[in-house]
C-alpha positions as CSV (number, residue, x, y, z in Angstrom):
1,M,30.9,-18.2,-55.2
2,S,28.7,-16.1,-57.5
3,A,25.6,-16.7,-55.2
4,N,27.6,-15.7,-52.1
5,L,28.8,-12.5,-53.9
6,S,25.2,-11.7,-54.9
7,L,24.1,-12.3,-51.3
8,E,26.7,-10.0,-49.9
9,L,25.8,-7.3,-52.4
10,I,22.1,-7.5,-51.5
11,K,23.0,-7.2,-47.8
12,C,25.0,-4.1,-48.6
13,L,22.2,-2.6,-50.6
14,I,19.3,-3.2,-48.3
15,N,21.1,-1.8,-45.3
16,Q,21.4,1.5,-47.0
17,P,19.2,4.3,-45.5
18,G,16.0,4.8,-47.4
19,V,16.1,1.7,-49.5
20,D,12.7,0.4,-50.4
21,V,12.8,-3.4,-50.5
22,N,9.3,-3.5,-52.2
23,V,10.4,-1.3,-55.1
24,R,8.9,-2.6,-58.4
25,G,11.3,-3.0,-61.4
26,L,11.0,-4.6,-64.8
27,N,7.5,-6.0,-65.4
28,G,6.4,-4.8,-62.0
29,K,8.5,-7.3,-60.1
30,T,10.0,-6.7,-56.6
31,P,13.4,-8.0,-55.4
32,L,11.4,-10.8,-53.7
33,H,9.9,-11.9,-57.0
34,Y,13.4,-12.4,-58.5
35,A,14.7,-14.2,-55.4
36,V,11.7,-16.6,-55.5
37,E,12.0,-17.1,-59.3
38,I,15.6,-18.2,-59.0
39,N,14.6,-20.3,-56.0
40,E,17.4,-18.8,-53.9
41,L,16.2,-19.5,-50.3
42,S,19.1,-17.5,-48.7
43,M,18.2,-14.4,-50.6
44,V,14.5,-14.8,-49.7
45,A,15.4,-15.2,-46.1
46,L,17.6,-12.0,-46.2
47,L,14.8,-10.0,-47.8
48,L,12.2,-11.3,-45.3
49,N,14.3,-10.0,-42.4
50,R,13.3,-6.5,-43.5
51,K,10.4,-5.3,-41.3
52,N,8.4,-3.8,-44.1
53,I,8.7,-6.6,-46.7
54,N,5.5,-7.4,-48.5
55,P,5.3,-10.8,-50.2
56,L,1.8,-10.0,-51.6
57,I,2.7,-7.3,-54.0
58,T,1.7,-8.4,-57.5
59,D,3.6,-7.8,-60.8
60,D,2.2,-6.7,-64.1
61,N,0.8,-10.2,-64.6
62,G,-1.0,-10.1,-61.3
63,K,1.4,-12.6,-59.7
64,S,2.8,-12.2,-56.2
65,A,6.0,-13.8,-54.9
66,L,3.7,-16.3,-53.2
67,D,2.3,-17.4,-56.5
68,C,5.8,-18.0,-57.9
69,A,7.3,-19.8,-55.0
70,R,8.2,-23.5,-54.9
71,E,7.4,-25.6,-51.9
72,E,10.5,-24.9,-49.7
73,I,10.4,-21.1,-50.3
74,L,6.6,-21.1,-50.1
75,Q,6.9,-22.6,-46.6
76,A,9.5,-20.0,-45.7
77,L,7.1,-17.2,-46.8
78,I,4.2,-18.8,-44.9
79,N,6.1,-19.4,-41.7
80,H,7.9,-16.1,-41.5
81,K,6.7,-13.4,-39.0
82,Y,6.4,-10.0,-40.6
83,G,7.0,-6.5,-39.2
84,L,7.4,-5.3,-35.6
85,E,4.1,-7.0,-34.6
86,K,5.2,-10.4,-35.9
87,D,2.3,-10.9,-38.2
88,S,1.8,-14.1,-40.1
89,L,1.3,-14.1,-43.8
90,L,-2.4,-14.6,-43.2
91,H,-2.4,-11.4,-41.1
92,L,-0.9,-9.5,-44.0
93,A,-3.3,-11.0,-46.5
94,A,-6.3,-10.1,-44.3
95,M,-5.1,-6.6,-43.6
96,L,-4.4,-5.9,-47.3
97,N,-7.7,-7.3,-48.5
98,E,-6.1,-10.1,-50.5
99,A,-9.0,-12.5,-50.8
100,N,-7.2,-15.0,-53.1
101,A,-4.2,-15.1,-50.8
102,V,-6.4,-15.6,-47.8
103,R,-8.1,-18.6,-49.4
104,F,-4.8,-20.0,-50.6
105,L,-3.3,-19.8,-47.1
106,L,-6.4,-21.4,-45.6
107,D,-6.1,-24.2,-48.1
108,K,-2.5,-24.6,-47.0
109,G,-3.6,-25.2,-43.4
110,T,-2.5,-21.8,-42.0
111,N,-3.8,-21.3,-38.4
112,V,-6.7,-18.9,-38.9
113,N,-6.7,-17.9,-35.2
114,E,-2.9,-17.3,-35.0
115,Q,-2.2,-14.2,-32.9
116,N,0.6,-11.7,-33.4
117,A,2.7,-9.8,-30.8
118,L,-0.4,-7.7,-29.9
119,L,-2.6,-10.9,-29.8
120,H,-4.5,-9.8,-33.0
121,T,-5.9,-12.5,-35.2
122,P,-6.3,-12.0,-38.9
123,L,-10.0,-11.4,-38.2
124,H,-9.1,-8.4,-35.9
125,L,-7.2,-6.8,-38.7
126,A,-9.8,-7.5,-41.4
127,A,-12.6,-6.2,-39.2
128,G,-10.8,-3.1,-38.2
129,A,-10.0,-2.3,-41.9
130,G,-13.6,-2.8,-42.9
131,H,-12.8,-5.7,-45.3
132,E,-16.2,-7.4,-45.3
133,Q,-15.3,-10.1,-47.9
134,I,-12.2,-11.2,-45.9
135,V,-14.2,-11.3,-42.7
136,E,-16.8,-13.6,-44.3
137,I,-14.1,-15.8,-45.8
138,L,-12.2,-16.2,-42.5
139,I,-15.4,-17.1,-40.6
140,R,-17.4,-19.1,-43.2
141,E,-14.5,-20.9,-44.9
142,G,-11.8,-20.8,-42.2
143,N,-14.1,-21.2,-39.2
144,A,-12.3,-18.3,-37.4
145,D,-13.1,-17.7,-33.7
146,K,-15.2,-14.5,-33.8
147,D,-14.6,-13.6,-30.1
148,V,-10.9,-13.9,-29.5
149,L,-9.6,-11.0,-27.3
150,D,-6.3,-9.2,-28.0
151,A,-3.9,-7.6,-25.6
152,R,-6.4,-4.7,-25.1
153,N,-9.2,-7.1,-24.4
154,H,-10.9,-6.2,-27.7
155,A,-12.5,-8.7,-30.1
156,A,-12.9,-8.2,-33.8
157,I,-16.3,-6.5,-33.3
158,H,-14.7,-3.9,-31.0
159,Y,-12.4,-2.8,-33.9
160,A,-15.2,-2.7,-36.4
161,V,-17.3,-0.5,-34.0
162,N,-14.4,1.8,-33.1
163,N,-13.4,2.3,-36.7
164,K,-17.1,2.9,-37.7
165,K,-17.2,0.0,-40.1
166,L,-21.0,-0.5,-40.0
167,G,-21.0,-3.2,-42.7
168,V,-18.6,-5.3,-40.8
169,V,-20.5,-4.8,-37.5
170,K,-23.7,-6.0,-39.2
171,L,-21.9,-9.0,-40.8
172,L,-20.2,-10.0,-37.5
173,S,-23.5,-9.8,-35.6
174,N,-25.3,-11.8,-38.3
175,L,-22.5,-14.4,-38.2
176,G,-22.9,-14.9,-34.5
177,A,-20.2,-12.7,-33.0
178,N,-20.8,-12.1,-29.3
179,V,-21.6,-8.3,-29.0
180,N,-21.3,-8.6,-25.2
181,V,-17.8,-10.0,-25.1
182,V,-15.6,-8.2,-22.7
183,G,-12.2,-8.8,-21.1
184,S,-11.8,-10.3,-17.7
185,G,-9.0,-10.0,-15.2
186,R,-7.7,-7.4,-12.8
187,N,-6.8,-4.7,-15.4
188,A,-9.6,-5.3,-17.9
189,M,-11.7,-2.3,-18.7
190,K,-14.7,-4.6,-19.4
191,L,-15.9,-2.5,-22.3
192,S,-18.6,-4.1,-24.5
193,S,-19.0,-3.2,-28.1
194,L,-21.9,-0.9,-27.1
195,H,-19.7,1.0,-24.7
196,V,-17.2,1.5,-27.5
197,A,-19.9,2.6,-30.0
198,I,-21.2,5.3,-27.7
199,S,-17.8,6.5,-26.3
200,S,-16.2,6.8,-29.8
201,S,-19.1,8.8,-31.2
202,N,-18.1,12.2,-32.7
203,Y,-20.0,15.1,-34.2
204,D,-18.8,14.6,-37.7
205,E,-19.9,11.0,-37.8
206,R,-22.9,11.2,-35.5
207,D,-25.4,9.6,-37.9
208,L,-23.1,6.7,-38.6
209,C,-22.4,6.2,-34.9
210,L,-26.1,6.2,-34.2
211,D,-26.6,3.5,-36.9
212,I,-24.0,1.4,-35.2
213,V,-25.7,1.8,-31.9
214,R,-29.0,0.8,-33.4
215,C,-27.4,-2.2,-35.1
216,L,-25.9,-3.4,-31.8
217,I,-29.0,-3.0,-29.6
218,N,-31.1,-4.8,-32.2
219,V,-29.2,-8.0,-31.5
220,P,-31.7,-9.8,-29.2
221,N,-29.2,-10.7,-26.5
222,A,-27.2,-7.4,-26.6
223,G,-26.5,-6.3,-23.0
224,V,-27.7,-2.7,-22.8
225,N,-27.0,-2.7,-19.0
226,L,-23.5,-4.2,-19.0
227,Q,-21.1,-2.5,-16.6
228,D,-17.5,-1.6,-17.3
229,Y,-14.6,-1.6,-14.8
230,E,-16.2,1.5,-13.1
231,N,-19.6,-0.1,-13.2
232,K,-20.8,2.3,-15.8
233,T,-23.4,1.2,-18.3
234,P,-23.6,2.4,-22.0
235,L,-26.3,4.8,-20.8
236,H,-23.7,6.4,-18.5
237,Y,-21.6,7.1,-21.5
238,A,-24.3,8.6,-23.6
239,E,-24.2,12.4,-23.9
240,R,-26.3,13.1,-27.0
241,L,-30.1,13.1,-26.6
242,K,-30.6,11.1,-29.9
243,T,-28.3,8.3,-28.6
244,I,-30.3,8.1,-25.4
245,E,-33.5,8.0,-27.4
246,V,-32.1,5.0,-29.3
247,L,-31.0,3.2,-26.1
248,L,-34.5,3.8,-24.6
249,T,-36.1,1.8,-27.4
250,R,-34.9,-1.2,-25.5
251,E,-37.5,-1.8,-22.8
252,D,-35.0,-3.6,-20.5
253,I,-32.8,-0.5,-20.3
254,D,-32.2,0.6,-16.7
255,P,-31.4,4.3,-16.0
256,L,-30.9,3.7,-12.3
257,I,-27.8,1.5,-12.2
258,K,-25.2,3.0,-10.0
259,D,-21.5,3.3,-10.9
260,D,-18.5,3.2,-8.5
261,N,-19.4,6.8,-7.5
262,G,-22.9,5.8,-6.5
263,K,-24.4,7.8,-9.4
264,T,-26.9,6.8,-12.0
265,P,-27.3,8.2,-15.6
266,F,-30.3,10.1,-14.2
267,C,-28.0,11.6,-11.5
268,Y,-25.4,12.7,-14.0
269,A,-28.0,14.3,-16.2
270,K,-29.4,16.3,-13.3
271,E,-25.9,17.4,-12.1
272,A,-25.0,18.6,-15.6
273,N,-28.3,20.4,-15.9
274,R,-29.2,18.5,-19.0
275,L,-32.9,19.1,-18.7
276,D,-33.7,17.5,-22.1
277,I,-32.1,14.2,-20.9
278,V,-33.6,14.4,-17.5
279,K,-37.1,14.9,-19.0
280,I,-36.9,11.9,-21.4
281,L,-35.5,9.6,-18.6
282,A,-38.3,10.7,-16.3
283,S,-41.1,10.4,-18.8
284,N,-40.1,7.0,-20.3
285,R,-41.6,3.8,-19.2
286,Y,-39.3,0.8,-18.5
287,G,-39.6,-3.0,-18.8
288,A,-42.5,-5.2,-19.8
289,D,-44.6,-3.9,-16.9
290,K,-44.1,-0.2,-18.2
291,N,-42.6,0.9,-14.9
292,S,-42.1,4.6,-14.2
293,L,-38.8,5.9,-12.9
294,L,-40.4,5.9,-9.5
295,H,-41.2,2.2,-9.7
296,L,-37.5,1.4,-10.5
297,A,-36.3,3.6,-7.6
298,A,-38.8,2.0,-5.2
299,R,-37.8,-1.6,-6.3
300,K,-34.1,-0.8,-5.7
301,G,-34.7,1.0,-2.4
302,Y,-33.1,4.2,-3.7
303,E,-34.5,6.6,-1.1
304,D,-32.0,9.3,-2.2
305,L,-33.5,9.5,-5.7
306,I,-37.1,9.7,-4.8
307,D,-37.4,13.5,-4.3
308,G,-35.4,14.1,-7.5
309,I,-37.7,11.9,-9.5
310,L,-40.9,13.4,-8.1
311,G,-39.4,16.8,-8.8
312,E,-39.4,16.0,-12.5
313,G,-43.1,15.5,-12.6
314,V,-43.4,11.8,-12.1
315,E,-46.8,11.1,-10.6
316,I,-46.4,9.6,-7.1
317,D,-49.4,7.3,-7.6
318,A,-48.7,6.3,-11.2
319,V,-49.4,2.6,-11.8
320,D,-47.6,0.1,-14.0
321,E,-49.2,-2.4,-16.4
322,S,-50.3,-4.6,-13.5
323,G,-51.9,-1.7,-11.6
324,K,-49.1,-1.4,-9.0
325,T,-47.9,1.9,-7.6
326,G,-44.4,2.8,-6.6
327,I,-45.2,2.5,-2.9
328,Y,-46.7,-1.0,-3.4
329,V,-43.5,-2.0,-5.2
330,A,-41.4,-0.7,-2.3
331,V,-43.4,-2.7,0.1
332,K,-43.1,-5.9,-1.9
333,H,-39.3,-5.5,-1.9
334,G,-39.1,-4.7,1.8
335,H,-37.8,-1.1,1.4
336,F,-39.6,0.5,4.3
337,N,-37.4,3.6,4.2
338,V,-38.8,4.3,0.7
339,V,-42.4,3.5,1.9
340,K,-42.0,6.0,4.8
341,L,-40.7,8.7,2.4
342,L,-43.5,8.2,-0.1
343,L,-46.1,8.3,2.6
344,K,-44.7,11.7,3.7
345,R,-44.9,12.9,0.1
346,G,-48.6,12.0,-0.1
347,A,-48.7,8.6,-1.7
348,D,-52.0,6.7,-1.5
349,A,-51.5,3.8,0.9
350,T,-54.9,2.0,0.6
351,D,-53.7,-0.9,-1.5
352,V,-50.6,-1.2,0.7
353,F,-52.6,-1.4,3.8
354,Q,-54.7,-4.2,2.4
355,Y,-51.5,-6.0,1.5
356,A,-50.1,-5.5,5.0
357,I,-53.3,-7.0,6.5
358,I,-53.5,-10.0,4.2
359,T,-49.8,-10.8,4.7
360,N,-50.2,-10.2,8.5
361,N,-47.2,-7.7,8.3
362,A,-47.3,-6.1,11.7
363,K,-44.3,-3.9,11.0
364,L,-45.9,-2.4,7.9
365,I,-49.3,-1.9,9.6
366,K,-47.6,-0.1,12.4
367,L,-45.7,2.1,10.0
368,L,-48.8,2.9,8.0
369,S,-50.9,3.7,11.0
370,K,-48.2,6.0,12.3
371,E,-47.3,7.8,9.2
372,K,-50.7,8.2,7.5
373,E,-54.4,8.1,8.3
374,I,-55.5,5.0,6.4
375,V,-58.8,5.1,4.6
376,L,-60.2,1.9,6.1
377,F,-63.3,1.9,3.9
378,G,-61.2,2.1,0.7
379,R,-62.2,-0.8,-1.6
380,Q,-60.3,-3.2,-3.8
381,K,-62.7,-5.1,-6.1
382,N,-65.6,-3.7,-4.0
383,F,-64.2,-5.3,-0.8
384,P,-63.8,-3.0,2.2
385,T,-60.2,-2.9,3.6
386,F,-61.1,-2.7,7.3
387,H,-63.2,-5.8,7.2
388,L,-60.1,-7.9,6.6
389,L,-59.3,-7.2,10.2
390,S,-62.3,-9.0,11.7
391,N,-62.0,-12.4,13.3
392,K,-65.0,-13.5,11.3
393,Y,-63.1,-12.9,8.1
394,F,-60.1,-14.9,9.2
395,E,-62.4,-17.8,10.1
396,E,-64.2,-17.6,6.7
397,R,-60.8,-17.3,5.0
398,K,-59.6,-20.6,6.6
399,I,-62.8,-22.4,5.4
400,A,-62.3,-21.0,1.9
401,D,-58.7,-22.1,1.8
402,K,-59.7,-25.7,2.8
403,K,-62.4,-25.6,0.1
404,I,-59.9,-24.5,-2.6
405,K,-57.5,-27.2,-1.6
406,K,-60.2,-29.9,-1.6
407,Y,-61.7,-29.0,-5.0
408,I,-58.3,-28.6,-6.6
409,N,-57.4,-32.1,-5.5
410,I,-60.7,-33.4,-6.9
411,V,-60.1,-31.7,-10.2
412,C,-56.6,-33.0,-10.5
413,V,-57.6,-36.6,-9.6
414,S,-60.5,-36.6,-12.0
415,I,-58.5,-35.3,-14.9
416,T,-55.6,-37.7,-14.2
417,V,-58.1,-40.7,-14.2
418,C,-59.6,-39.5,-17.5
419,A,-56.1,-39.2,-19.0
420,I,-55.1,-42.7,-17.8
421,V,-58.3,-44.2,-19.3
422,I,-57.7,-42.4,-22.7
423,V,-54.1,-43.5,-22.8
424,G,-55.3,-47.1,-22.1
425,I,-57.6,-46.9,-25.1
426,Y,-54.9,-45.3,-27.4
427,P,-51.5,-46.7,-26.2
428,N,-49.6,-44.7,-28.8
429,I,-46.6,-42.8,-27.2
430,I,-47.3,-39.5,-29.1
431,A,-51.0,-39.7,-28.2
432,A,-50.0,-40.4,-24.5
433,V,-47.8,-37.3,-24.5
434,M,-50.4,-35.1,-26.1
435,V,-53.1,-36.3,-23.6
436,G,-50.7,-35.7,-20.7
437,I,-50.1,-32.1,-21.9
438,V,-53.8,-31.4,-22.4
439,A,-54.6,-32.9,-19.0
440,L,-52.0,-30.7,-17.3
441,I,-53.3,-27.5,-19.0
442,A,-56.9,-28.5,-18.1
443,A,-55.9,-29.2,-14.5
444,I,-54.2,-25.8,-14.2
445,A,-57.1,-23.9,-15.8
446,M,-59.7,-25.7,-13.7
447,S,-57.7,-25.1,-10.5
448,N,-57.4,-21.4,-11.3
449,L,-61.2,-21.1,-12.1
450,T,-62.1,-23.0,-8.9
451,Q,-59.9,-20.8,-6.7
452,K,-61.2,-17.6,-8.4
453,Y,-64.9,-18.7,-7.9
454,I,-64.4,-19.5,-4.2
455,E,-62.4,-16.3,-3.6
456,E,-65.2,-14.2,-5.2
457,A,-67.9,-16.1,-3.3
458,L,-66.1,-15.4,0.0
459,E,-65.7,-11.7,-0.8
460,K,-69.3,-11.4,-1.8
461,K,-70.5,-13.2,1.3
462,M,-68.5,-11.0,3.6
463,F,-69.5,-7.8,1.8
464,I,-73.2,-8.7,2.0
465,E,-72.8,-9.4,5.7
466,L,-71.0,-6.1,6.2
467,E,-73.7,-4.2,4.4
468,S,-76.4,-5.9,6.5
469,E,-74.5,-5.0,9.7
470,K,-74.4,-1.4,8.5
471,T,-78.1,-1.4,7.7
472,S,-78.9,-2.8,11.1
473,E,-76.8,-0.1,12.8
474,C,-78.6,2.6,10.8
475,S,-82.0,1.3,11.8
476,S,-81.0,1.1,15.4
477,I,-79.8,4.7,15.3
478,L,-83.1,5.9,13.7
479,S,-85.1,4.1,16.3
480,D,-83.1,5.8,19.1
481,V,-83.7,9.1,17.4
482,E,-87.5,8.5,17.2
483,V,-87.7,7.4,20.9
484,S,-85.8,10.5,22.0
485,S,-88.2,12.6,20.0
486,N,-91.3,11.1,21.5
487,D,-89.8,11.5,25.0
488,G,-89.3,15.1,24.3
489,E,-92.9,15.6,23.2
490,E,-94.2,14.0,26.4
491,L,-92.1,16.2,28.5
492,A,-93.4,19.2,26.7
493,I,-97.0,18.3,27.4
């Protein structure tokens, strides 16, 4: 009867406006401490129904209600869902930075990946609050899933980035969190952590934001060209020159990806008259081949961007690391509209003409001869372009190809026989594998050298013949001139 009376009294009190159920009394104990100490489950249940109840508040001795609870009440505290978001006790412990409580709950078998009403896991809350120790405990000791997405399609790393928690961002990336994780589905915004880092930058925290961007792009597999629901990349989001400079340190960055409006970061910079950004995008070199902006536009067939790029001082005949020009790249990728435009803008087409002849590309030859006067005597490796057109060259080319094939076969067979003999002498498996690898490398190297030798011999032969033909023609012309001169003298006499 006494217990029922106390329960009714507590009900009456906690329903009063402004009552704090977490108020600390004698020795720093809360009402929940007392209910737990007397092992009164009904009172504990009544208090737990208050949305703001906190079972992790400690008394003057550093004990929480959790520490004092016996098994039945302990399970009630662990199983209860707290607050409007229906958090588990582990959610609360992670959010409140209670490392001991987190470890205690993990030892009790609490689900480390349990999601609340908003689909947050404890890791989401710890990461967003910047609690590095809790994050590490949840992942290392609890084996928490680092890439769970909540109702907003955000993972823990999104919250750390958005809340500028650089230490947690570094920790998560070091512990293997996927920095590229994005939501899927019809309504997903598909924002990567790098999108969030750039879009949440503000003036007051610009240096911290820049450090977070650096941290993310230094992750080897970080997708700097990932596209969101509008097909915008992180570079589309960047408005500050320093942010763009940091992004451009990644050689795989692509400034010519188009969004749903058909516009690239370069286009937006020009439209906004951001000359500083336009200049750095135009002068930068991209990819392992050190492509210019013109190379990228040529590869993609973006005819509409060519004039804008050339207008920013990009050299029309600039070459990449392999010596290829923009027009050559356009040809290789079949973008003849770009080839035509570059020819009109004065691009050198000598190498392209050679390529057209070698590949027997009639369409390209016709385009080149129509749009530009080709320098037929232009040389590539001292070999005249026009001579590739002769029937004699094609005959010699066929003979050379047969030679290459024949000698490569001989090399491969010889090396294979040698390898078999060696393996027969040393029948050890490891030795056999090593011999096989060495034989393969040797075969490839010898084949390449053989092909190079025959190719150079062909070019040298054809060039010598051409020079001889030119000399003969010159001698004939001189003879004709001398004859004409003598005839004139006779007539004069």
